[in-house]
N, C-alpha and C positions, 0 to 999 in steps of 0.2 A: 503494498499500498504505499503511495505516495503519500511524503509530508502532507498533513492536515494544517488547513487555513481555514479554522471557526470563525475569526474574524470579519471574515470577508461573506462570510456564508449569511443569507435571509433568514430571518428570524419569521416563523408564521405563529401571529397571534389568531386564539379562539377565546369568544368570549359565549358562555353558555357551556352546555354539553358539548363532548367532542362526537364526531362520527365514527361510524364504526370501523373506517378503516386508522382511524389515527388512535381510535382505543386498543385496537389490535395491535398495530407499531408500538405502542407505550407497553403493552404487556408483553411484547414480546423481548422488547429493551429491561423489560424491569426481571422477568424470567433470565437473561445472560447475566445482568447483575447479581441475582442473586445467587444464583449459581459459583458466580466470581467471588463472592463476598458473605457469602452463609447468612445475608441481612437483606431484609427486604429494602428498597433505598424508598421508598414511599408510604404511607400510612395508610391502612384498608380502607378508612372512612372516606380518604382523599379518591382513590378509584370508585367507590361509589358513587363520590359525586361526580366524578367526571362523568360517567356514564348517564347519571340524571339529569345534571344542568343547573341552573339556577333554580331557585325558591323563595319564598319567603324569608328565609333565614338565612340565605346567604346567595353569594354570586363568585361564577368560576371565572378565573381566566388562564388560559393556557397559552404556552410559550413552546413551538415545539422550534427543533432546529437538526434538518435534514441535510447530510453530506449530499455534495454534487455527486454525481456520477465517476467523475476521474478518483475522488477522493474515498468512494465505498472501500469497504474490503470485501471482494467478494468471495473468500472463505466463509463469513459470518451471515452472507445473506442478508443484512439489516444495513439498513441507511439512516436510521433516525439516530442520531449522534447522541442527541439529550433531549430533557425537555424541562422545563420548569410549570409548576402549579398553584396559583394563587387562590385558595379558599377565603373566602371575603366576606365579614360580617356587614348589618346596617350601619353601623357608625364608623363603618371604613378599619374597622380592624380587622386583619387576619394574618392566615399561616400561610409560609412559602415551603414548597417542595421540590428539590429538583434531583434527577436520575440523569447520571450518564452513564453511556456503553461503555464495557470494558475496550472495546478498542479502540475509543476516541479519549481515552484518560489521559490526564498531564498533558493535553494540548491547546487546552483554554477554552473547550465546549461550556463549562460552567460560567465561567468569566463571562462570557458571549450573552449566556440568558440572562444573567442579572445586570448585566449593561443594558440589556434590551429593555427589561423591566424596569431599570430604572429610567428610561428616557420614556416608555410608555404610560408608565400609572405613577412609579414612584414610589422611594421603601413608606411613607408616610402611615402609621399605624403596624407592619408588619414584624411579625415575628418569623423564625425560618427555626426547621427541624433538620440536624442533621440526625440520619440513621447509623447508628454503628461509630458516629463523631470520627471519620479518617480525617488525617492530617491536613490534608487539600481544602476538606471542608472549612475546618476550622480558621487556615491562612485566609483562604477567600472569606468568610464571617470579619475577621481581624481588617483586614482592606476596606472594607466598607463600611467601619466603626461597628460592629457589632460584637456581642458578647456574651458567653452563655450566661442563662437565666435559669435555664431550668434544669436537671440531671432526671434521665427516666433510665433505671438500672435493667438491664436484664439478668435474669437470675437462672439457674440450673441446678438440676442435682438429678444424680445417678439412682436409678428407683432398683436397677438389681442389687441384692441383700442390704436395701434402705429397711431400719428399723422404725417403720411408722406405727406407732398407735392408734387402737382403734377408734373410728369416729365415733365420739357422745352425743346426742343429739339432746336439746331440752327434752324434759316430758311433755308429751303431747305431739311433738315433730314425729313426722315421717319424710321419708325420701321416696320422690317418682322421677319418672322422664317426663320432660318437655313433651306435650301432643301439638302438633300443630293444625289450627283449624280452630282449636278452644282456649291454649293457652296465652294468644298473644297480647291482647287487650289488657291483662291482669299482669302480666309482667313487664308492660311497658310503663304502667303506674306501679310497680313495685321497682321497677329500676330509675326511674324519676326519682322517688323518694332515696331512695339507697343511696343516688348520686347526686345528690342537691348540687353539693359544694364541687362535684365536679364537671370541668367546663367542657369535654368532651363525650363521657361516656351518658351522663346525666341527659341530652339533650336529644338521644338516639330518637327516631320517630318509627311509624308502623313501616314506612319504606324502607327506612335503614337496616329495621330488622328484618323484613322480606326480601333485600338484596343477598344479607347475609343468610337466608335458609335457601337459598337459591343456589348458594354456593356449593362446589363437590364436596366440599370439607363438612359441610353440615352433616351434624349425626342427632336425631334427636336423642337418643339412646345417652350421648355422654352429655345433653344441657339437663344438668339434675335441678329441680325443685323441692324446695322445703314447704311442707303446708303444715298450718295447725289443724285440732281436731274438726274445725268447722270448714276445712279447707281453704282457709286464707294463706295466700302465700307470704311467705317470712322470709324467705333469702333463696339463693339460687348459686348455682357452681355451671356454669357453660364452661366444658372442654372443648380443646380444637387437637386436631392431627398434622399435621405438616407432614407432607409425604417427602419420602427421600429424593434427594436427586444428587446425581455426581458422587462426589467426595460425602457427602451429607447425607447420614442417615436420617429416616424419619423420627420427629421427637413429637411429644406431646406438650399441650398447652394449657396452663393456667390460663383461660381466655379471659373469663372477668368471674370473682366473687361477690356478690352482693346479698346485704342484708336489711331486711326492713328497720326501719329507726327502733321501733318499739321492740325489736329481739335485740338490739345492739347491747353487746354485754353480757350475753349468754350463754356464750361459746358457741353459738352457731356457726361463726362465721370461719372458726376452726376444724369444726365438723364437716363442713360441706367443702373444705381445703382437701381435706383428708379422705373425704368420701370419691372429691373428682381424681385426686390422683391413685387411690385404687382401682379406679375404672382404666385409668389410662392406663399402668400397669398390668390390669387382667388384658390388654388389648397385644400384652406382649411388647409393649414400648420399654425401652431402657434407660431413658432421659425424658424429662421434663423440665419446660421451663415457664418462666412468667415472666410481665415487667410489673414494676412498681414504684414508684416516685421514690427518688433519693433520700427526702427529707421526710418518708412517711416512717419515721422510726418506728411505732407499732406493727406494721407490717414486714418492715424489715426483719426486725428482731423474733418475730412468728417462725416468716420462712427460715432464716436462718437455724432455727432451732429446730425445724424438719430438717435437715441437712442443702439448703439452698446455700448456693456460695455467686457470688457478683462473676458475671461471666462476661458482658458487654454491656457499654452504656448508648442511649440515644441522649443528644444534646439539644437542649433549644437556645436560641440565641435571639436578643433583642437588642436594641441600642444600645451603646455602651453610654452609660451615667458620663458626664462631665466631671471636672473634678476627682 
């Protein structure tokens, strides 16, 4: 492949939902990046938003940088060099995420996308995620006056030989699997209540839920619901299985654990966590991972006691404070 010159390539801006071809190109790029890194380059929710387009809660801007034919890598069959996505709230605050194809890294692709964003929209109100917190991302953030403002830890445990205690549910609480077509509304209400303080998880909509249920990885048997003797949902543990690819074996995920406000402090959260891990272990998975905010001391302490250790880290960047 000849030396690339992304500073000369045009950036295609798309507002709202992206068409089928661009979505496919983005998914192909993300698959190649995850194969290389072992990490997703952008969040799952951002992919859902790209497919759905604008809504009352957000607007979407996607910047795509395609390599001209003479710069494309014929071995990869992939000419989308990189893309940037901004999901913007009504108040103009928003989140930026960038993905670069492994074949076009260290050639200025991300910088070209950021400069195009600065020219077309500006950075007002924007924060940015770096998934995996690569050194190149930290350097790019610093170049544009951004600094770390939040750390999201990825923690991992090996289930083989793990000495996990038995889940102990509060009196009158039982576990069952999520039933599609029955539990959506009740779960959404519980999720809003359990994560009223959380900007991403607590704002999930019916469309967001259904988009995840339509994914290949969705398995209602691994979506555990805790209900009391009157059938009211008190908590849940939604597990996920990431299929193996390349040198990266399949791994289970503590996707999200939530407990109703009235049930917090009862030990239900720990019981749900253990029950979900055991479910993943019973499926033959030898490792389980999860995400948690680094400053969530109670959660980090619980996960460490269960045998999780820090594996990787996502970092959110925001404008550096003067002085």
